[in-house]
MOPAC internal coordinates of N, CA, C and O (Angstrom, degrees):
PM7 1SCF
backbone

  N    0.0000 0     0.00 0     0.00 0    0    0    0
  C    1.4583 1     0.00 0     0.00 0    1    0    0
  C    1.5349 1   105.20 1     0.00 0    2    1    0
  O    1.2310 1   123.75 1   -11.33 1    3    2    1
  N    1.3622 1   110.42 1   168.67 1    3    2    1
  C    1.3955 1   118.11 1   178.76 1    5    3    2
  C    1.5457 1   114.21 1   -68.33 1    6    5    3
  O    1.2310 1   121.34 1   -42.52 1    7    6    5
  N    1.3093 1   115.03 1   137.48 1    7    6    5
  C    1.5377 1   118.34 1  -177.08 1    9    7    6
  C    1.5172 1   100.31 1   -92.54 1   10    9    7
  O    1.2310 1   119.68 1   -60.63 1   11   10    9
  N    1.3634 1   118.21 1   119.37 1   11   10    9
  C    1.4532 1   120.73 1  -178.00 1   13   11   10
  C    1.4673 1   111.05 1   -68.81 1   14   13   11
  O    1.2310 1   117.25 1   164.65 1   15   14   13
  N    1.3304 1   122.83 1   -15.35 1   15   14   13
  C    1.3792 1   123.33 1   179.32 1   17   15   14
  C    1.5783 1   113.78 1   -87.92 1   18   17   15
  O    1.2310 1   121.29 1   171.43 1   19   18   17
  N    1.3365 1   115.13 1    -8.57 1   19   18   17
  C    1.4907 1   120.66 1  -175.16 1   21   19   18
  C    1.5322 1   106.04 1   -97.00 1   22   21   19
  O    1.2310 1   121.53 1   -59.43 1   23   22   21
  N    1.3224 1   114.68 1   120.57 1   23   22   21
  C    1.5628 1   117.47 1   175.05 1   25   23   22
  C    1.5094 1   112.85 1   -73.34 1   26   25   23
  O    1.2310 1   122.22 1   -31.58 1   27   26   25
  N    1.2779 1   113.35 1   148.42 1   27   26   25
  C    1.5008 1   120.25 1   173.84 1   29   27   26
  C    1.5597 1   104.72 1  -135.64 1   30   29   27
  O    1.2310 1   121.89 1   -39.06 1   31   30   29
  N    1.3762 1   113.98 1   140.94 1   31   30   29
  C    1.4065 1   117.78 1  -171.83 1   33   31   30
  C    1.5409 1   108.98 1  -135.99 1   34   33   31
  O    1.2310 1   118.07 1   -30.56 1   35   34   33
  N    1.3338 1   121.28 1   149.44 1   35   34   33
  C    1.3369 1   129.58 1   170.28 1   37   35   34
  C    1.4840 1   114.34 1  -143.52 1   38   37   35
  O    1.2310 1   118.81 1   -29.05 1   39   38   37
  N    1.2693 1   119.88 1   150.95 1   39   38   37
  C    1.5178 1   114.15 1   178.80 1   41   39   38
  C    1.4840 1   110.66 1   -75.34 1   42   41   39
  O    1.2310 1   119.91 1   -24.01 1   43   42   41
  N    1.3329 1   117.77 1   155.99 1   43   42   41
  C    1.4020 1   124.55 1  -179.43 1   45   43   42
  C    1.5416 1   109.38 1   -63.08 1   46   45   43
  O    1.2310 1   120.22 1   139.76 1   47   46   45
  N    1.2638 1   117.18 1   -40.24 1   47   46   45
  C    1.5317 1   118.17 1   177.34 1   49   47   46
  C    1.4949 1   114.91 1   -55.85 1   50   49   47
  O    1.2310 1   121.08 1   137.22 1   51   50   49
  N    1.2798 1   115.54 1   -42.78 1   51   50   49
  C    1.4607 1   121.12 1   179.08 1   53   51   50
  C    1.5015 1   112.73 1   -69.41 1   54   53   51
  O    1.2310 1   121.12 1   136.04 1   55   54   53
  N    1.2838 1   115.47 1   -43.96 1   55   54   53
  C    1.4848 1   119.81 1   179.44 1   57   55   54
  C    1.5249 1   112.48 1   -68.92 1   58   57   55
  O    1.2310 1   119.03 1   139.44 1   59   58   57
  N    1.2627 1   119.45 1   -40.56 1   59   58   57
  C    1.4272 1   122.32 1  -176.12 1   61   59   58
  C    1.5801 1   110.71 1   -71.70 1   62   61   59
  O    1.2310 1   120.55 1   161.70 1   63   62   61
  N    1.3209 1   116.55 1   -18.30 1   63   62   61
  C    1.4819 1   115.20 1  -177.41 1   65   63   62
  C    1.5735 1   113.52 1  -100.81 1   66   65   63
  O    1.2310 1   122.03 1   178.10 1   67   66   65
  N    1.3839 1   113.72 1    -1.90 1   67   66   65
  C    1.4928 1   119.76 1   177.44 1   69   67   66
  C    1.5415 1   112.98 1  -105.78 1   70   69   67
  O    1.2310 1   119.25 1   -36.30 1   71   70   69
  N    1.3465 1   119.04 1   143.70 1   71   70   69
  C    1.4524 1   114.96 1   176.34 1   73   71   70
  C    1.4999 1   110.89 1   -75.98 1   74   73   71
  O    1.2310 1   123.03 1   -29.60 1   75   74   73
  N    1.2892 1   111.80 1   150.40 1   75   74   73
  C    1.5397 1   117.45 1  -177.63 1   77   75   74
  C    1.4434 1   116.61 1   -53.12 1   78   77   75
  O    1.2310 1   120.50 1   145.88 1   79   78   77
  N    1.3098 1   116.66 1   -34.12 1   79   78   77
  C    1.5191 1   122.32 1  -178.30 1   81   79   78
  C    1.5112 1   107.43 1   -66.69 1   82   81   79
  O    1.2310 1   119.24 1   142.75 1   83   82   81
  N    1.3075 1   119.06 1   -37.25 1   83   82   81
  C    1.4581 1   120.35 1  -176.89 1   85   83   82
  C    1.5920 1   106.77 1   -73.10 1   86   85   83
  O    1.2310 1   118.03 1   138.48 1   87   86   85
  N    1.2560 1   121.35 1   -41.52 1   87   86   85
  C    1.4318 1   122.46 1   177.93 1   89   87   86
  C    1.5693 1   109.16 1   -60.57 1   90   89   87
  O    1.2310 1   120.55 1   134.91 1   91   90   89
  N    1.2794 1   116.56 1   -45.09 1   91   90   89
  C    1.4925 1   122.82 1   176.19 1   93   91   90
  C    1.5539 1   110.52 1   -53.92 1   94   93   91
  O    1.2310 1   122.43 1   133.89 1   95   94   93
  N    1.3233 1   112.95 1   -46.11 1   95   94   93
  C    1.5589 1   120.89 1  -177.59 1   97   95   94
  C    1.4977 1   106.71 1   -63.93 1   98   97   95
  O    1.2310 1   117.82 1   132.78 1   99   98   97
  N    1.2582 1   121.77 1   -47.22 1   99   98   97
  C    1.4643 1   125.35 1   177.87 1  101   99   98
  C    1.4722 1   113.39 1   -53.70 1  102  101   99
  O    1.2310 1   120.49 1   130.12 1  103  102  101
  N    1.3974 1   116.67 1   -49.88 1  103  102  101
  C    1.3866 1   119.54 1   178.06 1  105  103  102
  C    1.5096 1   114.99 1   -65.71 1  106  105  103
  O    1.2310 1   120.30 1   150.08 1  107  106  105
  N    1.3901 1   117.02 1   -29.92 1  107  106  105
  C    1.4245 1   121.59 1   177.14 1  109  107  106
  C    1.4729 1   109.95 1   -65.38 1  110  109  107
  O    1.2310 1   120.29 1   136.85 1  111  110  109
  N    1.3376 1   117.06 1   -43.15 1  111  110  109
  C    1.5175 1   123.74 1  -178.74 1  113  111  110
  C    1.4967 1   109.28 1   -63.03 1  114  113  111
  O    1.2310 1   120.24 1   137.91 1  115  114  113
  N    1.3440 1   117.15 1   -42.09 1  115  114  113
  C    1.4330 1   121.23 1  -179.27 1  117  115  114
  C    1.6100 1   109.54 1   -65.67 1  118  117  115
  O    1.2310 1   121.81 1   134.64 1  119  118  117
  N    1.3067 1   114.15 1   -45.36 1  119  118  117
  C    1.4119 1   122.05 1   177.24 1  121  119  118
  C    1.5969 1   112.89 1   -54.84 1  122  121  119
  O    1.2310 1   122.90 1   129.70 1  123  122  121
  N    1.3332 1   112.04 1   -50.30 1  123  122  121
  C    1.4454 1   118.89 1   178.87 1  125  123  122
  C    1.4781 1   113.55 1   -61.70 1  126  125  123
  O    1.2310 1   120.93 1   141.04 1  127  126  125
  N    1.4300 1   115.82 1   -38.96 1  127  126  125
  C    1.4388 1   120.03 1   177.38 1  129  127  126
  C    1.5598 1   112.80 1   -68.23 1  130  129  127
  O    1.2310 1   119.87 1   148.89 1  131  130  129
  N    1.3347 1   117.85 1   -31.11 1  131  130  129
  C    1.4450 1   120.79 1   179.26 1  133  131  130
  C    1.5527 1   109.76 1   -74.52 1  134  133  131
  O    1.2310 1   120.32 1   154.43 1  135  134  133
  N    1.2821 1   116.99 1   -25.57 1  135  134  133
  C    1.4647 1   120.32 1   178.11 1  137  135  134
  C    1.4792 1   113.14 1   -71.99 1  138  137  135
  O    1.2310 1   121.51 1   148.18 1  139  138  137
  N    1.3123 1   114.72 1   -31.82 1  139  138  137
  C    1.5269 1   119.47 1  -176.38 1  141  139  138
  C    1.4944 1   114.66 1   -97.22 1  142  141  139
  O    1.2310 1   121.37 1   164.63 1  143  142  141
  N    1.4452 1   114.98 1   -15.37 1  143  142  141
  C    1.4307 1   120.87 1  -174.10 1  145  143  142
  C    1.5207 1   109.07 1  -121.81 1  146  145  143
  O    1.2310 1   120.92 1   -62.83 1  147  146  145
  N    1.3730 1   115.84 1   117.17 1  147  146  145
  C    1.4449 1   115.59 1   175.88 1  149  147  146
  C    1.5531 1   112.03 1   -77.59 1  150  149  147
  O    1.2310 1   120.04 1   175.96 1  151  150  149
  N    1.2609 1   117.52 1    -4.04 1  151  150  149
  C    1.4619 1   123.39 1  -175.66 1  153  151  150
  C    1.5425 1   111.06 1  -102.29 1  154  153  151
  O    1.2310 1   120.66 1  -174.10 1  155  154  153
  N    1.3300 1   116.35 1     5.90 1  155  154  153
  C    1.4677 1   122.13 1  -176.36 1  157  155  154
  C    1.6202 1   107.50 1   -63.51 1  158  157  155
  O    1.2310 1   121.43 1   -55.35 1  159  158  157
  N    1.4303 1   114.87 1   124.65 1  159  158  157
  C    1.4148 1   116.79 1  -176.54 1  161  159  158
  C    1.5261 1   112.22 1   -97.71 1  162  161  159
  O    1.2310 1   119.38 1  -176.43 1  163  162  161
  N    1.2721 1   118.79 1     3.57 1  163  162  161
  C    1.4959 1   122.80 1  -178.91 1  165  163  162
  C    1.5176 1   111.52 1   -99.65 1  166  165  163
  O    1.2310 1   120.88 1   177.29 1  167  166  165
  N    1.4257 1   115.92 1    -2.71 1  167  166  165
  C    1.4035 1   117.64 1   177.36 1  169  167  166
  C    1.4372 1   116.58 1  -108.49 1  170  169  167
  O    1.2310 1   120.10 1   180.00 1  171  170  169

């Protein structure tokens, strides 16, 4: 799951051009990857 103490950033240009559902899906994929991989560097 997401670590509330770990900051995540994206530029405004990227975020404003993507639909919210896509952003949520990207974070869900990252979250699932981190759960199964102890070598995940984005978590």
